[in-house]
A tleap script that builds the chain and sets N, CA, C and O, in Angstrom:
source leaprc.protein.ff14SB
mol = sequence {
  NMET ASN LEU HIE LEU GLU PHE TRP SER THR
  LEU THR PHE GLY VAL VAL MET ALA SER TRP
  PHE VAL PHE VAL ALA VAL PHE LEU VAL PHE
  LEU ARG GLN LYS PRO PRO SER ALA PRO ASP
  SER LYS ARG GLU PRO THR SER ILE ILE GLY
  ILE ALA LEU GLN GLY VAL GLY TYR ALA VAL
  VAL TRP SER VAL HIE ARG PRO GLY PHE THR
  PRO ILE PHE ALA LEU GLY LYS SER PHE GLU
  ILE ALA ALA ALA LEU LEU ALA MET ALA VAL
  ALA ILE GLY SER VAL TRP PHE VAL SER ALA
  ALA VAL ARG THR LEU GLY THR GLN TRP SER
  LEU ALA ALA ARG VAL LEU GLU GLY HIE LYS
  LEU ILE ILE SER GLY PRO TYR ASN VAL VAL
  ARG ASN CPRO
}
set mol.1.N position { 93.627 64.810 230.337 }
set mol.1.CA position { 92.943 65.410 229.195 }
set mol.1.C position { 92.127 64.299 228.526 }
set mol.1.O position { 92.602 63.178 228.344 }
set mol.2.N position { 90.899 64.639 228.170 }
set mol.2.CA position { 90.082 63.602 227.545 }
set mol.2.C position { 90.444 63.438 226.061 }
set mol.2.O position { 91.138 64.271 225.478 }
set mol.3.N position { 89.965 62.364 225.484 }
set mol.3.CA position { 90.330 62.030 224.105 }
set mol.3.C position { 89.870 63.077 223.099 }
set mol.3.O position { 90.537 63.309 222.091 }
set mol.4.N position { 88.734 63.708 223.370 }
set mol.4.CA position { 88.203 64.709 222.444 }
set mol.4.C position { 89.165 65.888 222.313 }
set mol.4.O position { 89.475 66.318 221.202 }
set mol.5.N position { 89.633 66.406 223.442 }
set mol.5.CA position { 90.566 67.532 223.383 }
set mol.5.C position { 91.931 67.102 222.874 }
set mol.5.O position { 92.630 67.886 222.232 }
set mol.6.N position { 92.311 65.883 223.150 }
set mol.6.CA position { 93.586 65.375 222.641 }
set mol.6.C position { 93.560 65.309 221.114 }
set mol.6.O position { 94.559 65.605 220.459 }
set mol.7.N position { 92.421 64.923 220.555 }
set mol.7.CA position { 92.262 64.899 219.102 }
set mol.7.C position { 92.459 66.299 218.526 }
set mol.7.O position { 93.199 66.470 217.556 }
set mol.8.N position { 91.804 67.304 219.115 }
set mol.8.CA position { 91.903 68.669 218.609 }
set mol.8.C position { 93.320 69.202 218.751 }
set mol.8.O position { 93.811 69.901 217.865 }
set mol.9.N position { 93.984 68.879 219.859 }
set mol.9.CA position { 95.363 69.328 220.058 }
set mol.9.C position { 96.287 68.726 219.010 }
set mol.9.O position { 97.118 69.425 218.430 }
set mol.10.N position { 96.143 67.435 218.769 }
set mol.10.CA position { 96.985 66.752 217.799 }
set mol.10.C position { 96.711 67.267 216.386 }
set mol.10.O position { 97.646 67.509 215.623 }
set mol.11.N position { 95.454 67.432 216.040 }
set mol.11.CA position { 95.086 67.951 214.724 }
set mol.11.C position { 95.648 69.356 214.519 }
set mol.11.O position { 96.218 69.653 213.470 }
set mol.12.N position { 95.489 70.209 215.513 }
set mol.12.CA position { 95.995 71.587 215.412 }
set mol.12.C position { 97.508 71.586 215.234 }
set mol.12.O position { 98.039 72.302 214.384 }
set mol.13.N position { 98.196 70.787 216.033 }
set mol.13.CA position { 99.651 70.704 215.922 }
set mol.13.C position { 100.052 70.266 214.513 }
set mol.13.O position { 100.948 70.857 213.910 }
set mol.14.N position { 99.401 69.246 213.996 }
set mol.14.CA position { 99.715 68.750 212.662 }
set mol.14.C position { 99.477 69.786 211.580 }
set mol.14.O position { 100.301 69.948 210.680 }
set mol.15.N position { 98.349 70.494 211.663 }
set mol.15.CA position { 98.023 71.509 210.647 }
set mol.15.C position { 99.012 72.669 210.710 }
set mol.15.O position { 99.479 73.139 209.672 }
set mol.16.N position { 99.335 73.136 211.913 }
set mol.16.CA position { 100.267 74.258 212.045 }
set mol.16.C position { 101.663 73.857 211.562 }
set mol.16.O position { 102.316 74.623 210.855 }
set mol.17.N position { 102.122 72.663 211.939 }
set mol.17.CA position { 103.434 72.213 211.483 }
set mol.17.C position { 103.465 72.057 209.959 }
set mol.17.O position { 104.435 72.456 209.314 }
set mol.18.N position { 102.418 71.485 209.391 }
set mol.18.CA position { 102.350 71.343 207.929 }
set mol.18.C position { 102.378 72.718 207.267 }
set mol.18.O position { 103.026 72.895 206.236 }
set mol.19.N position { 101.682 73.685 207.850 }
set mol.19.CA position { 101.681 75.049 207.310 }
set mol.19.C position { 103.079 75.646 207.329 }
set mol.19.O position { 103.480 76.310 206.373 }
set mol.20.N position { 103.826 75.418 208.403 }
set mol.20.CA position { 105.190 75.935 208.476 }
set mol.20.C position { 106.058 75.306 207.390 }
set mol.20.O position { 106.859 75.995 206.758 }
set mol.21.N position { 105.903 74.004 207.174 }
set mol.21.CA position { 106.698 73.353 206.134 }
set mol.21.C position { 106.329 73.873 204.746 }
set mol.21.O position { 107.208 74.064 203.905 }
set mol.22.N position { 105.059 74.100 204.502 }
set mol.22.CA position { 104.634 74.659 203.207 }
set mol.22.C position { 105.176 76.077 203.061 }
set mol.22.O position { 105.613 76.465 201.978 }
set mol.23.N position { 105.151 76.845 204.131 }
set mol.23.CA position { 105.686 78.211 204.136 }
set mol.23.C position { 107.160 78.193 203.728 }
set mol.23.O position { 107.575 78.975 202.873 }
set mol.24.N position { 107.940 77.317 204.328 }
set mol.24.CA position { 109.361 77.198 203.992 }
set mol.24.C position { 109.523 76.742 202.545 }
set mol.24.O position { 110.392 77.244 201.832 }
set mol.25.N position { 108.701 75.804 202.112 }
set mol.25.CA position { 108.783 75.310 200.733 }
set mol.25.C position { 108.521 76.436 199.737 }
set mol.25.O position { 109.197 76.521 198.712 }
set mol.26.N position { 107.552 77.297 200.023 }
set mol.26.CA position { 107.260 78.432 199.132 }
set mol.26.C position { 108.506 79.295 198.984 }
set mol.26.O position { 108.869 79.679 197.873 }
set mol.27.N position { 109.157 79.600 200.096 }
set mol.27.CA position { 110.350 80.429 200.026 }
set mol.27.C position { 111.487 79.730 199.292 }
set mol.27.O position { 112.206 80.364 198.520 }
set mol.28.N position { 111.656 78.437 199.524 }
set mol.28.CA position { 112.729 77.719 198.836 }
set mol.28.C position { 112.503 77.674 197.337 }
set mol.28.O position { 113.449 77.809 196.561 }
set mol.29.N position { 111.264 77.486 196.924 }
set mol.29.CA position { 110.951 77.455 195.495 }
set mol.29.C position { 111.252 78.804 194.861 }
set mol.29.O position { 111.858 78.867 193.791 }
set mol.30.N position { 110.836 79.879 195.509 }
set mol.30.CA position { 111.038 81.197 194.911 }
set mol.30.C position { 112.472 81.692 195.067 }
set mol.30.O position { 112.916 82.537 194.289 }
set mol.31.N position { 113.213 81.177 196.068 }
set mol.31.CA position { 114.619 81.549 196.179 }
set mol.31.C position { 115.435 80.940 195.047 }
set mol.31.O position { 116.444 81.511 194.634 }
set mol.32.N position { 115.009 79.789 194.542 }
set mol.32.CA position { 115.726 79.137 193.447 }
set mol.32.C position { 115.582 79.922 192.152 }
set mol.32.O position { 116.442 79.846 191.274 }
set mol.33.N position { 114.501 80.671 192.036 }
set mol.33.CA position { 114.313 81.519 190.865 }
set mol.33.C position { 115.086 82.804 191.126 }
set mol.33.O position { 114.614 83.692 191.835 }
set mol.34.N position { 116.238 82.891 190.565 }
set mol.34.CA position { 117.124 84.020 190.844 }
set mol.34.C position { 116.466 85.335 190.409 }
set mol.34.O position { 116.056 85.485 189.258 }
set mol.35.N position { 116.374 86.290 191.353 }
set mol.35.CA position { 115.832 87.592 190.975 }
set mol.35.C position { 116.840 88.338 190.096 }
set mol.35.O position { 118.048 88.128 190.207 }
set mol.36.N position { 116.332 89.205 189.228 }
set mol.36.CA position { 117.265 89.942 188.377 }
set mol.36.C position { 118.152 90.826 189.234 }
set mol.36.O position { 117.675 91.509 190.140 }
set mol.37.N position { 119.433 90.811 188.946 }
set mol.37.CA position { 120.316 91.697 189.678 }
set mol.37.C position { 121.004 92.585 188.661 }
set mol.37.O position { 121.684 92.117 187.748 }
set mol.38.N position { 120.814 93.836 188.843 }
set mol.38.CA position { 121.372 94.804 187.916 }
set mol.38.C position { 122.313 95.721 188.690 }
set mol.38.O position { 122.183 95.859 189.906 }
set mol.39.N position { 123.261 96.350 187.992 }
set mol.39.CA position { 124.178 97.242 188.697 }
set mol.39.C position { 123.451 98.431 189.312 }
set mol.39.O position { 123.960 99.057 190.241 }
set mol.40.N position { 122.263 98.743 188.800 }
set mol.40.CA position { 121.536 99.883 189.330 }
set mol.40.C position { 120.528 99.480 190.409 }
set mol.40.O position { 119.599 100.233 190.702 }
set mol.41.N position { 120.708 98.300 190.997 }
set mol.41.CA position { 119.802 97.891 192.070 }
set mol.41.C position { 120.308 98.415 193.399 }
set mol.41.O position { 121.510 98.598 193.594 }
set mol.42.N position { 119.385 98.654 194.305 }
set mol.42.CA position { 119.724 99.161 195.626 }
set mol.42.C position { 119.120 98.205 196.648 }
set mol.42.O position { 117.905 98.006 196.681 }
set mol.43.N position { 119.971 97.617 197.478 }
set mol.43.CA position { 119.519 96.644 198.475 }
set mol.43.C position { 119.604 97.288 199.851 }
set mol.43.O position { 120.569 97.984 200.168 }
set mol.44.N position { 118.584 97.047 200.657 }
set mol.44.CA position { 118.545 97.567 202.019 }
set mol.44.C position { 119.088 96.500 202.966 }
set mol.44.O position { 118.404 95.509 203.221 }
set mol.45.N position { 120.307 96.679 203.495 }
set mol.45.CA position { 120.908 95.643 204.340 }
set mol.45.C position { 120.171 95.421 205.661 }
set mol.45.O position { 120.230 94.327 206.222 }
set mol.46.N position { 119.491 96.426 206.153 }
set mol.46.CA position { 118.785 96.256 207.433 }
set mol.46.C position { 117.559 95.366 207.310 }
set mol.46.O position { 116.985 94.972 208.325 }
set mol.47.N position { 117.144 95.040 206.086 }
set mol.47.CA position { 115.982 94.164 205.939 }
set mol.47.C position { 116.282 92.758 206.456 }
set mol.47.O position { 115.363 92.014 206.800 }
set mol.48.N position { 117.542 92.398 206.511 }
set mol.48.CA position { 117.934 91.087 207.045 }
set mol.48.C position { 117.631 91.017 208.546 }
set mol.48.O position { 117.422 89.927 209.079 }
set mol.49.N position { 117.604 92.154 209.225 }
set mol.49.CA position { 117.292 92.171 210.662 }
set mol.49.C position { 115.902 91.592 210.910 }
set mol.49.O position { 115.711 90.864 211.884 }
set mol.50.N position { 114.946 91.891 210.069 }
set mol.50.CA position { 113.596 91.345 210.208 }
set mol.50.C position { 113.585 89.833 210.103 }
set mol.50.O position { 112.862 89.159 210.836 }
set mol.51.N position { 114.380 89.303 209.198 }
set mol.51.CA position { 114.470 87.850 209.039 }
set mol.51.C position { 115.076 87.240 210.297 }
set mol.51.O position { 114.610 86.206 210.775 }
set mol.52.N position { 116.119 87.882 210.836 }
set mol.52.CA position { 116.745 87.389 212.066 }
set mol.52.C position { 115.771 87.448 213.237 }
set mol.52.O position { 115.748 86.536 214.064 }
set mol.53.N position { 114.971 88.497 213.321 }
set mol.53.CA position { 113.982 88.609 214.402 }
set mol.53.C position { 112.939 87.501 214.316 }
set mol.53.O position { 112.488 86.999 215.346 }
set mol.54.N position { 112.553 87.118 213.118 }
set mol.54.CA position { 111.626 86.000 212.975 }
set mol.54.C position { 112.252 84.717 213.504 }
set mol.54.O position { 111.584 83.925 214.169 }
set mol.55.N position { 113.516 84.512 213.215 }
set mol.55.CA position { 114.225 83.337 213.729 }
set mol.55.C position { 114.269 83.341 215.249 }
set mol.55.O position { 114.096 82.295 215.875 }
set mol.56.N position { 114.499 84.503 215.851 }
set mol.56.CA position { 114.502 84.620 217.310 }
set mol.56.C position { 113.117 84.296 217.860 }
set mol.56.O position { 112.993 83.633 218.890 }
set mol.57.N position { 112.084 84.761 217.175 }
set mol.57.CA position { 110.713 84.470 217.603 }
set mol.57.C position { 110.431 82.970 217.620 }
set mol.57.O position { 109.839 82.456 218.569 }
set mol.58.N position { 110.852 82.275 216.577 }
set mol.58.CA position { 110.675 80.819 216.549 }
set mol.58.C position { 111.453 80.157 217.676 }
set mol.58.O position { 110.960 79.219 218.303 }
set mol.59.N position { 112.669 80.639 217.941 }
set mol.59.CA position { 113.481 80.061 219.014 }
set mol.59.C position { 112.802 80.250 220.371 }
set mol.59.O position { 112.823 79.345 221.205 }
set mol.60.N position { 112.205 81.409 220.592 }
set mol.60.CA position { 111.509 81.670 221.860 }
set mol.60.C position { 110.311 80.739 222.007 }
set mol.60.O position { 110.105 80.154 223.071 }
set mol.61.N position { 109.524 80.599 220.947 }
set mol.61.CA position { 108.350 79.728 220.989 }
set mol.61.C position { 108.749 78.293 221.311 }
set mol.61.O position { 108.106 77.639 222.131 }
set mol.62.N position { 109.794 77.806 220.677 }
set mol.62.CA position { 110.195 76.413 220.881 }
set mol.62.C position { 110.969 76.207 222.176 }
set mol.62.O position { 111.171 75.064 222.587 }
set mol.63.N position { 111.412 77.287 222.836 }
set mol.63.CA position { 112.160 77.122 224.085 }
set mol.63.C position { 111.254 77.025 225.306 }
set mol.63.O position { 111.717 76.640 226.379 }
set mol.64.N position { 109.980 77.364 225.169 }
set mol.64.CA position { 109.041 77.272 226.284 }
set mol.64.C position { 108.706 75.794 226.507 }
set mol.64.O position { 108.185 75.122 225.617 }
set mol.65.N position { 109.012 75.308 227.697 }
set mol.65.CA position { 108.795 73.887 227.996 }
set mol.65.C position { 107.558 73.716 228.860 }
set mol.65.O position { 107.439 74.314 229.930 }
set mol.66.N position { 106.661 72.909 228.389 }
set mol.66.CA position { 105.471 72.508 229.147 }
set mol.66.C position { 105.029 71.160 228.606 }
set mol.66.O position { 105.461 70.757 227.526 }
set mol.67.N position { 104.184 70.465 229.331 }
set mol.67.CA position { 103.741 69.154 228.833 }
set mol.67.C position { 103.089 69.284 227.450 }
set mol.67.O position { 102.328 70.217 227.195 }
set mol.68.N position { 103.397 68.351 226.586 }
set mol.68.CA position { 102.879 68.391 225.223 }
set mol.68.C position { 101.367 68.333 225.151 }
set mol.68.O position { 100.712 67.640 225.930 }
set mol.69.N position { 100.830 69.076 224.200 }
set mol.69.CA position { 99.393 69.092 223.916 }
set mol.69.C position { 98.553 69.475 225.131 }
set mol.69.O position { 97.474 68.922 225.347 }
set mol.70.N position { 99.044 70.406 225.909 }
set mol.70.CA position { 98.256 70.932 227.034 }
set mol.70.C position { 98.022 72.410 226.790 }
set mol.70.O position { 98.890 73.089 226.242 }
set mol.71.N position { 96.866 72.920 227.187 }
set mol.71.CA position { 96.597 74.349 226.992 }
set mol.71.C position { 97.451 75.187 227.945 }
set mol.71.O position { 97.816 74.730 229.028 }
set mol.72.N position { 97.759 76.390 227.540 }
set mol.72.CA position { 98.508 77.291 228.410 }
set mol.72.C position { 97.619 77.679 229.593 }
set mol.72.O position { 98.071 77.689 230.738 }
set mol.73.N position { 96.376 77.993 229.315 }
set mol.73.CA position { 95.389 78.307 230.345 }
set mol.73.C position { 94.184 77.399 230.138 }
set mol.73.O position { 93.682 77.285 229.020 }
set mol.74.N position { 93.719 76.758 231.193 }
set mol.74.CA position { 92.533 75.901 231.088 }
set mol.74.C position { 91.292 76.792 231.162 }
set mol.74.O position { 90.965 77.321 232.224 }
set mol.75.N position { 90.614 76.952 230.045 }
set mol.75.CA position { 89.451 77.834 229.988 }
set mol.75.C position { 88.193 77.113 229.518 }
set mol.75.O position { 87.212 77.769 229.166 }
set mol.76.N position { 88.193 75.827 229.504 }
set mol.76.CA position { 87.000 75.089 229.099 }
set mol.76.C position { 87.148 74.491 227.718 }
set mol.76.O position { 87.902 74.987 226.880 }
set mol.77.N position { 86.412 73.417 227.499 }
set mol.77.CA position { 86.516 72.670 226.240 }
set mol.77.C position { 86.103 73.504 225.035 }
set mol.77.O position { 86.772 73.477 224.002 }
set mol.78.N position { 85.019 74.236 225.158 }
set mol.78.CA position { 84.526 75.016 224.015 }
set mol.78.C position { 85.556 76.049 223.569 }
set mol.78.O position { 85.803 76.219 222.376 }
set mol.79.N position { 86.147 76.729 224.535 }
set mol.79.CA position { 87.158 77.737 224.202 }
set mol.79.C position { 88.377 77.091 223.560 }
set mol.79.O position { 88.920 77.621 222.591 }
set mol.80.N position { 88.813 75.955 224.089 }
set mol.80.CA position { 89.997 75.289 223.552 }
set mol.80.C position { 89.761 74.796 222.126 }
set mol.80.O position { 90.668 74.857 221.297 }
set mol.81.N position { 88.566 74.312 221.834 }
set mol.81.CA position { 88.243 73.880 220.470 }
set mol.81.C position { 88.186 75.088 219.542 }
set mol.81.O position { 88.680 75.031 218.416 }
set mol.82.N position { 87.582 76.186 220.012 }
set mol.82.CA position { 87.522 77.404 219.202 }
set mol.82.C position { 88.928 77.944 218.936 }
set mol.82.O position { 89.224 78.388 217.826 }
set mol.83.N position { 89.793 77.907 219.951 }
set mol.83.CA position { 91.174 78.366 219.775 }
set mol.83.C position { 91.917 77.469 218.792 }
set mol.83.O position { 92.718 77.956 217.993 }
set mol.84.N position { 91.659 76.167 218.842 }
set mol.84.CA position { 92.293 75.234 217.909 }
set mol.84.C position { 91.858 75.530 216.479 }
set mol.84.O position { 92.686 75.566 215.569 }
set mol.85.N position { 90.569 75.739 216.283 }
set mol.85.CA position { 90.055 76.062 214.941 }
set mol.85.C position { 90.636 77.380 214.435 }
set mol.85.O position { 91.003 77.496 213.265 }
set mol.86.N position { 90.715 78.372 215.323 }
set mol.86.CA position { 91.280 79.664 214.949 }
set mol.86.C position { 92.755 79.523 214.577 }
set mol.86.O position { 93.203 80.101 213.587 }
set mol.87.N position { 93.508 78.756 215.367 }
set mol.87.CA position { 94.937 78.560 215.074 }
set mol.87.C position { 95.128 77.900 213.715 }
set mol.87.O position { 96.007 78.297 212.950 }
set mol.88.N position { 94.309 76.893 213.408 }
set mol.88.CA position { 94.426 76.220 212.114 }
set mol.88.C position { 94.055 77.166 210.976 }
set mol.88.O position { 94.728 77.187 209.945 }
set mol.89.N position { 93.000 77.941 211.151 }
set mol.89.CA position { 92.580 78.879 210.107 }
set mol.89.C position { 93.655 79.939 209.855 }
set mol.89.O position { 93.939 80.271 208.704 }
set mol.90.N position { 94.246 80.465 210.916 }
set mol.90.CA position { 95.296 81.476 210.775 }
set mol.90.C position { 96.531 80.874 210.100 }
set mol.90.O position { 97.136 81.513 209.239 }
set mol.91.N position { 96.908 79.654 210.480 }
set mol.91.CA position { 98.084 79.006 209.876 }
set mol.91.C position { 97.874 78.794 208.381 }
set mol.91.O position { 98.745 79.128 207.578 }
set mol.92.N position { 96.741 78.247 208.009 }
set mol.92.CA position { 96.456 77.991 206.592 }
set mol.92.C position { 96.305 79.313 205.835 }
set mol.92.O position { 96.828 79.458 204.730 }
set mol.93.N position { 95.599 80.262 206.419 }
set mol.93.CA position { 95.396 81.562 205.784 }
set mol.93.C position { 96.697 82.323 205.574 }
set mol.93.O position { 96.874 82.975 204.545 }
set mol.94.N position { 97.604 82.248 206.536 }
set mol.94.CA position { 98.867 82.971 206.392 }
set mol.94.C position { 99.732 82.366 205.290 }
set mol.94.O position { 100.403 83.095 204.560 }
set mol.95.N position { 99.722 81.052 205.165 }
set mol.95.CA position { 100.484 80.414 204.081 }
set mol.95.C position { 99.893 80.799 202.731 }
set mol.95.O position { 100.628 81.095 201.790 }
set mol.96.N position { 98.576 80.796 202.637 }
set mol.96.CA position { 97.933 81.202 201.382 }
set mol.96.C position { 98.283 82.653 201.054 }
set mol.96.O position { 98.604 82.969 199.908 }
set mol.97.N position { 98.223 83.541 202.058 }
set mol.97.CA position { 98.476 84.968 201.846 }
set mol.97.C position { 99.917 85.202 201.381 }
set mol.97.O position { 100.150 85.965 200.444 }
set mol.98.N position { 100.876 84.548 202.031 }
set mol.98.CA position { 102.281 84.696 201.642 }
set mol.98.C position { 102.512 84.153 200.238 }
set mol.98.O position { 103.210 84.774 199.437 }
set mol.99.N position { 101.932 83.000 199.939 }
set mol.99.CA position { 102.084 82.415 198.606 }
set mol.99.C position { 101.515 83.340 197.539 }
set mol.99.O position { 102.130 83.546 196.493 }
set mol.100.N position { 100.348 83.892 197.807 }
set mol.100.CA position { 99.725 84.813 196.844 }
set mol.100.C position { 100.570 86.075 196.672 }
set mol.100.O position { 100.703 86.584 195.559 }
set mol.101.N position { 101.132 86.575 197.750 }
set mol.101.CA position { 101.965 87.782 197.674 }
set mol.101.C position { 103.224 87.529 196.856 }
set mol.101.O position { 103.601 88.356 196.026 }
set mol.102.N position { 103.871 86.399 197.082 }
set mol.102.CA position { 105.089 86.071 196.344 }
set mol.102.C position { 104.783 85.859 194.866 }
set mol.102.O position { 105.536 86.321 194.008 }
set mol.103.N position { 103.686 85.166 194.560 }
set mol.103.CA position { 103.293 84.968 193.154 }
set mol.103.C position { 102.970 86.291 192.484 }
set mol.103.O position { 103.328 86.502 191.326 }
set mol.104.N position { 102.296 87.188 193.199 }
set mol.104.CA position { 101.915 88.476 192.626 }
set mol.104.C position { 103.140 89.334 192.336 }
set mol.104.O position { 103.187 90.030 191.321 }
set mol.105.N position { 104.129 89.287 193.221 }
set mol.105.CA position { 105.342 90.080 192.995 }
set mol.105.C position { 106.175 89.529 191.839 }
set mol.105.O position { 106.865 90.279 191.149 }
set mol.106.N position { 106.105 88.219 191.634 }
set mol.106.CA position { 106.851 87.618 190.521 }
set mol.106.C position { 108.340 87.865 190.621 }
set mol.106.O position { 108.949 87.564 191.648 }
set mol.107.N position { 108.942 88.410 189.565 }
set mol.107.CA position { 110.393 88.616 189.548 }
set mol.107.C position { 110.837 89.756 190.455 }
set mol.107.O position { 112.032 89.917 190.705 }
set mol.108.N position { 109.908 90.535 190.942 }
set mol.108.CA position { 110.263 91.614 191.863 }
set mol.108.C position { 110.418 91.107 193.291 }
set mol.108.O position { 110.860 91.852 194.166 }
set mol.109.N position { 110.059 89.841 193.539 }
set mol.109.CA position { 110.177 89.289 194.889 }
set mol.109.C position { 111.633 89.015 195.221 }
set mol.109.O position { 112.401 88.558 194.375 }
set mol.110.N position { 112.004 89.299 196.460 }
set mol.110.CA position { 113.350 89.041 196.937 }
set mol.110.C position { 113.280 88.809 198.438 }
set mol.110.O position { 112.414 89.360 199.118 }
set mol.111.N position { 114.188 88.000 198.951 }
set mol.111.CA position { 114.236 87.753 200.388 }
set mol.111.C position { 114.585 89.033 201.134 }
set mol.111.O position { 113.981 89.337 202.163 }
set mol.112.N position { 115.543 89.774 200.628 }
set mol.112.CA position { 115.926 91.057 201.224 }
set mol.112.C position { 115.293 92.188 200.426 }
set mol.112.O position { 115.149 92.092 199.207 }
set mol.113.N position { 114.923 93.241 201.105 }
set mol.113.CA position { 114.304 94.391 200.431 }
set mol.113.C position { 115.298 95.010 199.456 }
set mol.113.O position { 116.473 95.193 199.776 }
set mol.114.N position { 114.808 95.329 198.263 }
set mol.114.CA position { 115.662 95.934 197.248 }
set mol.114.C position { 114.792 96.692 196.262 }
set mol.114.O position { 113.586 96.466 196.166 }
set mol.115.N position { 115.430 97.594 195.535 }
set mol.115.CA position { 114.757 98.349 194.480 }
set mol.115.C position { 115.586 98.205 193.219 }
set mol.115.O position { 116.802 98.394 193.240 }
set mol.116.N position { 114.922 97.869 192.115 }
set mol.116.CA position { 115.584 97.734 190.820 }
set mol.116.C position { 115.125 98.849 189.890 }
set mol.116.O position { 114.062 99.440 190.081 }
set mol.117.N position { 115.928 99.120 188.900 }
set mol.117.CA position { 115.521 100.047 187.854 }
set mol.117.C position { 114.266 99.492 187.196 }
set mol.117.O position { 114.235 98.314 186.840 }
set mol.118.N position { 113.258 100.286 187.029 }
set mol.118.CA position { 112.014 99.841 186.423 }
set mol.118.C position { 111.099 99.108 187.395 }
set mol.118.O position { 110.107 98.504 186.983 }
set mol.119.N position { 111.424 99.157 188.668 }
set mol.119.CA position { 110.601 98.511 189.704 }
set mol.119.C position { 109.195 99.112 189.648 }
set mol.119.O position { 109.047 100.331 189.564 }
set mol.120.N position { 108.180 98.276 189.694 }
set mol.120.CA position { 106.791 98.750 189.611 }
set mol.120.C position { 106.069 98.516 190.933 }
set mol.120.O position { 106.320 97.529 191.625 }
set mol.121.N position { 105.185 99.419 191.268 }
set mol.121.CA position { 104.356 99.268 192.455 }
set mol.121.C position { 103.241 98.270 192.138 }
set mol.121.O position { 102.466 98.468 191.202 }
set mol.122.N position { 103.172 97.216 192.911 }
set mol.122.CA position { 102.153 96.183 192.702 }
set mol.122.C position { 100.949 96.524 193.582 }
set mol.122.O position { 101.080 96.708 194.792 }
set mol.123.N position { 99.780 96.603 192.954 }
set mol.123.CA position { 98.562 96.927 193.712 }
set mol.123.C position { 97.472 95.888 193.498 }
set mol.123.O position { 96.309 96.122 193.829 }
set mol.124.N position { 97.848 94.739 192.943 }
set mol.124.CA position { 96.863 93.677 192.733 }
set mol.124.C position { 97.106 92.556 193.735 }
set mol.124.O position { 98.065 92.593 194.505 }
set mol.125.N position { 96.228 91.563 193.714 }
set mol.125.CA position { 96.357 90.431 194.629 }
set mol.125.C position { 96.289 90.876 196.085 }
set mol.125.O position { 95.464 91.721 196.434 }
set mol.126.N position { 97.136 90.325 196.930 }
set mol.126.CA position { 97.111 90.698 198.346 }
set mol.126.C position { 97.489 92.164 198.576 }
set mol.126.O position { 97.175 92.738 199.618 }
set mol.127.N position { 98.163 92.756 197.598 }
set mol.127.CA position { 98.579 94.152 197.751 }
set mol.127.C position { 97.424 95.116 197.543 }
set mol.127.O position { 97.605 96.329 197.644 }
set mol.128.N position { 96.245 94.595 197.253 }
set mol.128.CA position { 95.031 95.401 197.313 }
set mol.128.C position { 94.686 95.696 198.768 }
set mol.128.O position { 94.041 96.701 199.068 }
set mol.129.N position { 95.122 94.809 199.679 }
set mol.129.CA position { 94.736 94.877 201.077 }
set mol.129.C position { 95.827 95.463 201.967 }
set mol.129.O position { 95.538 96.193 202.915 }
set mol.130.N position { 97.086 95.141 201.656 }
set mol.130.CA position { 98.186 95.579 202.504 }
set mol.130.C position { 99.066 96.567 201.764 }
set mol.130.O position { 99.019 96.664 200.538 }
set mol.131.N position { 99.864 97.295 202.519 }
set mol.131.CA position { 100.790 98.265 201.948 }
set mol.131.C position { 101.947 97.527 201.304 }
set mol.131.O position { 102.495 96.597 201.897 }
set mol.132.N position { 102.326 97.924 200.102 }
set mol.132.CA position { 103.465 97.351 199.418 }
set mol.132.C position { 104.717 98.117 199.877 }
set mol.132.O position { 104.802 99.332 199.695 }
set mol.133.N position { 105.667 97.420 200.459 }
set mol.133.CA position { 106.853 98.146 200.979 }
set mol.133.C position { 107.688 98.775 199.892 }
set mol.133.O position { 108.703 99.408 200.181 }
savepdb mol mol.pdb
quit
C-alpha cells in the first residue's frame, strides 16, 4: 500500500475511534444525570435487547481478522479515499446526531425505554427528522 492510502486509512481509523469514544462519553455523562423515577413510570424491559444487539454488532466487527489498514475490496485509490471521507463524515455526523437527540430529550432521556407521568412528545431538534419512540 502506498503512503497516500496509508495516510487516509490511519486518519479514518483515528477519526472513527475518536467518534466512538465521544459517543461513549456522551452516554456516560447523561447516565450520571439520574432520570426522574416515579412510581407511575413504566419501563419496557425488552429495550435492553437492542443494547445487547449493538454489543454483539461491535463484537462481530472486531472479530473479523485481516491485515490492518487494508481495504476489504481493492477498488482503486479514488474509491478508497471517497469511502474514507464518507466513513469519517458518518462517524462524526452520528455522534453529533446522538448528542443533539440526548440534549433535546433532557430529563426524558433514559438508556432503557420508559414512559413517565407527564411524558411529553418531543418534536424539536433531531426529532423534527426522525420518529420519537
